[in-house]
Steps between C-alpha positions, in 0.01 A plus 500: 500500500628845410356792695554856381426802712449805283552841655707805578585379852272736682371382841213303336743324266727408790201372699393280209852360478504424872154338480607281209827398666324411827239289318764320292695420815192389696380275217855371439477571128789480261473800276691793366397851607598779263463872567416694185542878518571580136195693377532367144486142629215582739299653216523172308264350759234764429429576866325820606616531860805385692611289662435208276536130567575267210522123543630293210440796265135546604399825674332399825465824698540869425481809715447333836658280762333165572474392862687192619213258441435624148870486412529145633189402301638653180830316536344170608277494194803555275711204616 
């Protein structure tokens, strides 16, 4: 699984990264987490608001931070 966090590394972007990392650790997933801050690359995903969460090249969330349960659910259903 490849997880991309799209953003400019504002507080919301950093919180999304922390939420993802905690969920990955808790679920003991083997995946690669990539931070994407290049606006040209971010625009390729056609998101309207940041941060964005992309899993295996599919946009999953934009413009908000999921809570722990939602993040765990998203990652569990992607195994």
